Each structure stands twice: as C-alpha cells, then as structure tokens.
N, C-alpha and C positions, 0 to 999 in steps of 0.2 A: 499308653492309654490307661493302663491300670493305675498309674500315678495320679492322673487327673480325677479318676473315679474316687480314689482315696481322698483327694482334696475335697470333693463334694461331700463325701461321707463325713469328713472331719468338720466341715462348715455346719452341716445339719446337726451334728452332736453338740457343737459349740452353741448354736442357737437354742437348742432345747435346754442345755445345761444352764445357760445364762438368760432364760426366758424372762425372768423378773426384770432384767436390765434391757432386754430387747423390746418388750411390750411398750414401754414409754416411747422408744424410738418409732415404733409402728404408729402409735397414737399421734405423735408429732407430725409424721408424714401424712397420715390420714386427715388430720386437722388442717393441713395445708391444702390438700386436694379437694376436700369436701366443699369449701366455699365456691370453688370453680364450678363444680357440678350443680350446686344449688342456684348459682347465678344463671347458668345456662338454662336450667329448668324453668326458672322464673321468667326469663326472657321469652322462651318458647310458649309458656303458658299465657303471658300477656298478649303476644301476637295472635295466639289462637283465639283468645277472647275477642280481640278486635275483628278477626276474620269471621267469627261465629255469627255475628249480626248479619254479615253479608251472605254467608253460606246458607243460613237458615231461610233467607228470603230470596226468591228468584231475581229480585231487582239487583242483587249483587253482581250477577253474571250478565245482566241485561244491558243492552245498548240500544237506545232508540235513535234511528238515523233517518234523514230525509235528503232529498236531492237539492243541491245548491244550484246556482244559476248555470254553471257550465258542466255539471255532472250528468250522467245518463239517467233516463227515467227509470223508475222502479217497476218495471213490468215483471211478470212472473218468470220469464226467461232470464232477466237480469238478476233477480233474487236467487234463482237456482245456481247461476254462475257464481255469484258472490259467495254463496254458501260453500261452494267447492274451492274457491280461490282464497278467501280470507283466512289468515292463520288462526288456528285454535277455535274455530266456530263450530258449535254443535248443531244449531238450528236457527233458521230465519223465518219469521212469521210476519205476513203483512199486517200492519197496524191500521186496519180499516174497520169502521163500524157503520151500521145502518140503523135507521129507526123504522120499526114496523109494529105489527100487532099480532097476537096469538089468540086463537079461539079453541077452547077445549070441546070435546065431544058432548059434554053436558050443557053446552051453550054459554059457558062463562067466557068473557072476552076481556083482554087486557091490552090497552094501546100504549103508544109511546115507549116501547121497549127498545133498549139499546142492545143490538146484536154485535158482539165482539167476534173478531176473527181468531181462529185457533188452528193448530195442526197437531197431528199425532206426535207426542213427545213434548208438548207444551209444558214447561216447568210450572206455570201458574196453575193449570188444571191438575198436574201431577201432585202438587203440594196438597190440593184438595181431594186427591184420589178420584179425580173425575176425568182423567186422560183416556177417553174411551172412543173418540170419534175417529173413524177411518177416513182416508182420502176420498173426497167427493161424496161422502155418505149424507143422505138427506135425513139427518137426525140433529138433535139439539141437546145441549146441557143447560139446565135452568138453575137460576139462583133459588135458594130456599123460599124467599119471599114470593117470587114469581110462581113457583110451584104451588104454594099455598093459595095464592090469589086465583089460580086457574083450577085448583082442586085436582091436580094430576100427580101421578107418581111415575116411577121408572117403568118403561114399557108402554105407557099410554101414548095416544096419538093427539097431536095438536095441529092446527092449520095456521100457517104463516101467511100474512097478507102484506103486500108491499104496494104502495101507491106511487104511480109515475106521474110526472107533470103532464097535465092534459086530461087527467081523470082516469087513466088506465089503471086497473087493479090486477095484480098477479097473486095467485094462491099456490101454496105448496104444502103438502102433508108431510109432517115431521114426526119422528119417533123420539120420545124422551129417553135418552140413553143414561143420564145421570143427573143428580141434583147436588149442586154446590151448597154445602151447609154453612159456609162462612158468611157471616153478616145476616141481618134480618130485614133490611129495607132496600135492597138493591133490585131494580127491575132490569136484570141483565140476563141475556142468553148468549150462548157460545155456538157458533156455526163454523163448519170447516171452511178453509180458505177457498176451495173450489166453488162451494155454494155461494159464498160472498161475491166472487167474481161474476157468477151468473146473475146475481141480483143487480150488480153494478151495470152489467151489460143491458139488462132490462130497463133500469132507470135512465140509461143514456139513449134509449129509443130502439135498441136492437131486440130481436126475438131470441128466445132460448128454446131450441127445438127439443132438447132433453126434457124440459119441463112443460112443453107445449105453451110457452108464453109468446104472444104475438109481438111483432114490431109495432112501433108507433104509427100514427096515420101520416107521418111525414114521408113524402116520396123523395127519392134522391134527386138532387139537382141535375140538370142536363147540360151538356156542353156540345159544341158544334165544330165541324171542320172549318166552316167559313160561313159568310152571309152572301146571298145574291141580291144585288141592288137593281131594281127595275125603275127606270125613269122614262117619262114621255119626252119626245124630241123637243117639244117646246118648253120643257121644264127640267133641263139637264142640271147636273151638279155644277155649282158655281166654283170659282177659284177658292172662295172662302170655305165652301163645303169640303173641297178636296184637302185643303190645308188642315181642316178640323180632323178628318179621318187619318191623314198621313202624318201630320206633325204633332197634333195634340194627342191623338190616341195611338199613334205608332202602328197603324194598320198599313198593309199594302193595298193599293186600289188598282185593279187591272180590268181592262175591257174583256168581255167574254165573246169569243168568235164561234165557238162550237155550237152548231145549230141544235143538237140534242139537248145541250144544257140550257140554251136560250129558251127553248120551248118546254123545258122540264120533262124531257123524254116524251114529248107529244101531248102532255096534259094541257098546254097552252096552244091555241091556234097560232099560225104564223103571224108575225107582227113586226113592226118597225121600231119597237122599244129599244132603248139603250140599256144594256145589261152589263154590270160590273161584278167582279168577285172581290169581296172584302175579307181579309184575313191576316194572319201573321205567319212568319216563316216557321216558327216552332210553337207548339202548344195548341190546345183547343180553346175555343171561345165560349164565354159564359155571359157576355153582355146582353142586356135587354134590347131587342131590336127596336121597339117603340121609343125607348129613351134615346137611342142613337139617331133615329130619324127626326125626333123632335128638336135636335140641336142644329139642324141645317135649314137652309132657306128653300131647297127644292122639295117637291112633294113626292119623294122617292118611297118605294116599298122595299123593306129589308126582309128577305126570306131566310130564316135559319136553314142551313144546309149541311147534310151529312152524305157522304158518298153512298149511292145505292149499292145494294148487295143482292146476290142471288141466294135465295133461301127456299127451302121446301115448305109449301103450304098444303097440308093434307097429303103429303107425299109427292106433290107436283112442283117442280122448280118454278119460281116466280122471281122476276126482278122487282125487288121491294124498294120503293121510293118513299121517303119521308117528306110530307108536304103539309105544313100548317101555316095559315094566313090569318091576319086580323079579321075579326067578325065583319067589319065594314072597311072595304078597301076597293079602289078602282081596279086593282089587278084581277079581281074575281070576274070582271067582265070579259077577260081574255081567255077564260077557261073554256075548253071544248064542252065539258059537262059541268053545269053549275055546282054540282055536289061532289066533284072529284077532289076537293081539298078539305082539310080538316081545320076547324077553328082551334085557337090556342088552348081552350078549355075542354077539348074533346077527350073522351075516355081513351087512355093510352092503349089499351088492349083492343083496338079496333082495326079493321082492314076494309078497304074498298077494292073491288075487282072491276075496273072500268070496262074491260073487254066483255064482261058478261052483263053489265048494266044491272047488277043485282042490288046496287045501293050499298049502304054501310052495314056491316055485320060485326057484332061483338064476338070476340073470340074468347073461349075458355082458356084456362091455364095450359091445357094439353095441346091446344092448337097453335098457341103463339110461338113463332119461330125464335126460340131463345138462343140457339146456337147455329152458326153457319154449318152447312154440310158440304163437304167436298164433292163436286160433281165430276162425272167422267168427261173426257175431252169433247166427245160428241154432244153431250148435253150442254156443256159449258159454251160451246161454240154456237149453239142454236140460239135463236132470239126468243127467250122465254116470255110468257105473258106478264103484263105489268100488274103489280099490286101496290096500293097506296096505303100508308100507315101514318099516324101522327109522327112528326119529326122527332119528338122526344123518345119514341120507341127506338128508332134507329140510333139516336144518341146514346141511349142506355145500353143497347146491344154493343156499341163500340166501347163504352166505358166498362162493360162487363168483361170484354176481352182484355182490357187493361187492369182488371181486378180492382176497379174503383167502386163498382156497385155489384149487387147480386140480386137475383130474383127470389122473392119470398113467396112460396106457393100458399102459405097460410093466409096471406092478405092479398095475393095476386097483384103484386106491384114490385117495382125495383126499389131497393133500399140501399143505403150506404153500407159498404163493407165495414164491419166493426173494427175499429182500431184497437190494438192491444191495450188492455186496461192498465193504466199506470197508477200505482198506489201512491198516496200522498206521503206516507212514511211506513217504516217497518221496524220491527224489534228483533234483535238477534240475541242469542245466548251463547256466551263463550263456554268452553269446556270447564274452565276453572276461573276464579276471579283474577288469577295471576296472568291469564291470557288476555284480559280486557285491555291493558295498555297497548299491546301490539295491535289489537283489532282496531281501536280508535285511531291509532297512528296511521294505519293503512286506509281507513275510511277518509281521514283528512287528506291523505295523499291523493285519493281518487276524487276529491272535490265534494265530499259529502259533509253535511252538518250532522252533529250527533249530540246526544245527552246521555250520560252514564254516571256510574259511581267511581269513575276513574280517579278523581281527586282523592277520595277516601282510600282507594286501593294504593295509590302512590304514597299516601300518608302512612299506611301500614308498612309498605316496603321501606319507607324512610326510617320509621321507628325501628323496624327489624334491623336495618343496617346500623343505625345508631347504637342500639342495644348490643348488637354483635360486636361492634367496635369497643364498647365499654367492657364487655366480657373478656375480649382478647387482651385489652390493656391490663385489666385487673388480674387476669390469669397469668400473663407474663410476669407482672410484678410479684404475684404470690409464688410463682415457680422460682424466680430469682431469689426471693427470700428463702424459699424452701431449700434451694441448692446450698446456700450459705449455711443454713441451719443444719442440714444433714452433714455438710463438710465439717462443721465445728463439732457436732456430736461424734462423728467417726474419728476426727483428729484426737479428741479427748479419749475415746475408747482405745485408739492405737497407742497413745502415750502411756495409758495404764497397762497395756499389754506388751510393753517393750521387752520385758524378760521372756515372756512366752514366745514372742517372735524370735528373740535371740536363740532360744533353745531349738526352735524349728530350723533356724538357719544352721546351727551346729549339727543337727540331725540330717542335714543334707538337702533341705528344701531350698530351691533356687529363689533368686529374686523374683522371677516371673511367677513362681508358685505362691510366694507371699502376696504379690499383687493380686493374683487370682483369688486367693482366699478372702481378702478384704473386699474385692470387687463383687464376688458372688454373694458374700454375706449381705452387702448393701442391696443387691438386686433382689434377693429373697425377701428382705424387709420391705422393698418397694412393692413386690407382688402381694404380700399379705396386707400392706397398708392400702393398696389399690382396691382389693376385695372388700376391706372394711369400709372404705369410702363409699363404694357402691351400695353396700347394705345400709349404711347410715343415711345416705342420700335418699334412697327409696323409702326408708322409715320416716324421715323428716317430711318427704313429699306427701306421704299418706296422712300424717298428722295435720299438715297444713291444709289439706283438702277438707278437713272437718271445720275449718274456720268460716268460710271456705276461701282458700287461695289456690289457684290452679298452678300446679307445677307439672310440666310435661318433659319427659326424657325420651330421646331417641336412642337407637342403638349406637349411632355415631357418638353421641355425648358420653355414654357409658364407656365405650371403648377408648375415647380420647382421654377421659379422666384416668382410666386404668393405666394407659400408656404413659400419661404425664407423671403418675406416681412412680412408675419404674424409672422413667427418665430422670426424675428429680433425684432419686437415690443413686442411680448409676453415675450421673454427672457429678453429684456431690461426693461420690466415693473416689473419684479419680485422683485428686490430690492426696487424700489420706492413704490410698493404696500405694501411690508412688512413694510417699514418705515412709510407709511401713517396709516397702521393698528395699529402701536405702539404709535400714537399720544395720549397725555393725554388731555382729554377735559377740565379739570379744568385749566391746565396751559395755554391753548390757549385762554380760555375766560378771564382769568386774564390779559394776555398780551394784549388783545383787538385787536388781529389780525383777524379782520373780513373783509370779502369781500362781 
C-alpha cells in the first residue's frame, strides 16, 4: 500500500515540477470540453425562452374542451370526476358566462355585463392577484373599467340582476372582493362556479331556494295511468275507431266490467254506457284526450285517469279520486251531483267532498296531500269518505313519487325536477405545460373535442429533442477528437521521458507501476481541466447574458462535462500508459536518453 502512496506522491511532484508543460495540456482538454458545456447551456436557454411565453401566460397550461356527440355531458359531477381521473390536471373550471347588470348603492347601474365563471385557484385571476373567491361565495371580482363605471371599490356592495325569459327578474347582493386592474375597457365580472349554476337553474325556469328565487310560471306537465272512454250504446266505437287506437296509436283497448270504475266510484249514477280502458302496457300517457277523441267517428268522451289513493285530508283518511271533464260534454248529465267534477282549467289545489255537499274548497299549501301516508290495517280496510280533486293533482302526486316533479311551496304548484346543469364547455389547467399532451390525448380518447397550445408544446419538445441530438453528436465528435489529442500529447510526453522511465524500471518500479503513474497523471490533468471548463463556462454564460443571450446550466450538465473531461484524459492515456509500461530499461540506458 505504501508503494502506491509513493507513486501518487511522485506524480504530484512531477506535475508541480513540470507545471509549465502541464498547463498547456490542461488548457487543451478544457478547450475540448468547454464547447460541449456551452452548447448544452445554449440549448437549455433556447428551450426555456420558448417555454417562458407559455409559462408566463395561463393559456400555456390551459385546455378548453367540450362534449362531442358520443361523450358524456359536462355536469358538475362529471367535471369533478375528470379532475381526479385525468393525468396531470390541476384544476377544471366550467367555461360558462352569463349576461346581466349590476347596480351600485349610489344608484349607478351598468348593463350588458359578461359574468365569467371562476373557481378558487383560477390561474387567470391568480395572475392578476385576484384569486379571492371561495366556493359558493356571493361575491364578485370586477374589471377596472366596470369598477370605475359603478364607482365602487373593494368591500362595497352591488346588486346583480338577471332576466329570465318571460319577464322574471332575479336579484342578488354581491360583495366586491377584488378589482382586476388589467385592461381599461372590459365590462367583465367573475363569479364562483356555484353561483353561476344557480343563475343557470333560474334561467331554465327552476327556483333557487338559497337565493329565494322563484320558479317560472310554467307548471309541470301531467301524465296519466290510462284513459276511460265512455260511449253511448247507439254511438259505439267503430272498427275504424278501434283500429286507430290499437294500430295507429299502439294503445290497448279493453272493456271495463268493474262497476265501481264504470261509475267512477259512485260519482256517476248507474248507466248503460259502454266503458273502455285505453292505455299502454308500459309507461304513462301524456296525449291530449280532446285530440284523440277528435280523430274518431264516435262521440266518445275520454276521461284522463289515475288510480285513486287513500290520503289524509286534515288528518282524516279520504279516498282521493281525480276527475276532470271538458267544460261541455254530455257525460256531465250522468253525474249524481252536477258540480262533482272539475273542468280542465280548474285550480289544481282544489278539493270537493261530495259526502258533505260543501262544494269546492281551495286548499292552501299545508292542506294539500302531497305525500301518501301509510294507514293502519283497520283504517285501510274501512271504506273512507270520497274526495275529488283535479286529475292533474293525482298525476303530479304519482310523478312526484317517481321524482319527475316536485312541489314548490313558494309558488304553490308542481314544477319539473331540475335536471343536472350541463356546461357547454370547460377549461382545465395542467400542472405543467409538459402535462398538456397527455391530457389532450386522454380527452380525445374519451370522445371530447378540445383546443389548446398542444401544437406549440409539441414543437418545443421536438426542438428540445433535435437540439439534444445535435449536442450529443457534437459532444461525441469533440470527445473522440479529444481522446486522440490527449493520446498524442501523452505519447509525445512519454517518448521524451523514456530515460526517466528506464531509470524507474531499474530502481524496481514494475510495469503496472509505470502504467499507474502515466494513468494517474492523465486523470489529474482531467480533473483540473474539468474544473477549469466549469469556471470558464459559467464566466462565458455570465458575459453572454449581458448581450443578452440566455445560457442555462443544470447540475447534470456541469457534472456531465466534468466527468467527460476526466474520461477524455483517462481513455486517451490508456495507450500511452501501456506503451510506457513496455519500455525496456536496458535499451533506454544504452541510448542515453535521460532527462
């Protein structure tokens, strides 16, 4: 071990003693490795400049997408799921906007304002330092121009007005949370996505209980279990009429034998009329009975029918029957009580109690039997008193059980159950621009259409790969040139030191020792040359930034050039070291080639 330490000491002394000859060799190796470092730095700097335009703008990471023909609708639930499933996605924001007006407390009003959708973490507002809206918060971020027009600042209150088709106007008080100072002529406000969805539900006719916004005046359509057809014996359905119902309209037509159904549970006096049940095996019916009757030759009366149900009225179980007849029809002459049936246009929240002969009573929202109550066996088996309501009320009660409609107590009527709002499009933000290609590829696989900066990002990646290939080719060429240069320099140095090597061999240094001496000397030159290359490269990069030319180094680049410098010297020293180890000491002494 001490012998090898002595060899190291001998190499260090030799390098110091011959420093005037060693320094040129260091400069040669450093000059070989420095271009590699500068090329890599220029390549990284160029790519960084290309990426900077995308990184400084949120649009670089932004992908706008919308549903194609076969893709799923962009509901809030779907967007939440996509945000968790798509690779490399930071945030998805519905790309929805509405037009409305704002009124300040001072009376200033600005109309035709575009309200954009945002969420917490929106890069667009974060860039403007206005990312302040929390989920569902009734607040707004205003553009600078809009704030000046309204004469408001942060913390002031403004009132939002949204107009629904039909003339309904909704108002909502908002707090100004921030002002976007970018631009001077934009009439833009930003609202949270939850507020936007409530606005959209209102525009579609639904009420928003959270904001006390009512539903529209449109009542939910009613559907029926079947139709009862009443015909006089001398005016029965013809074969053509039956064919129309059964073949043209795909109904089933069956005679009714049940006496309670024939007399509508006693509301009709006993009669010799022909009664049929018209319906379908599956599904409820929504056909207009007057239109159906007008298509036949017989003078039949179609009665929309829903199965009666036992419901509590003021706590007393009643058999509730829905009966609505045309205003003028011969069937009314068969009623036991002329007023025991409702007209089609009667108020839905009405009830008649024929047993008490009290006439028609309008019910308030608390009295209307909105839900069936399970009765005990004894009560259910008893024959409860009869109550008559408009048939659309029973139809809506059935549809409420199927979650097709709901009762809105603010307007006291049944309204359609709001369907999940589907956004026309959305915008997502990838974590980095390098994640965009994978995101758009997955969106395409799911059948979505999209628009993004993916082409520019792919161009950057392509340029990065091309420049990397050029750097590698040039680097390999320079290293090969460097290896031959180092080998020639060391061969020349070895030839001039043949006498010294011969004396070392006479003194007992083995062939391996001579090889190690030359090898270590080259490796130490590589270490010094590598350090000099790094210092020179960083100095050149600093000077070029003054031009300016961007040169960027990573730790990997510096380490790679340092290692390449050592490898260049080590590989170049192998043949000279092997040649030196083969020197014959006797021949060198005889030749007298001493130094």
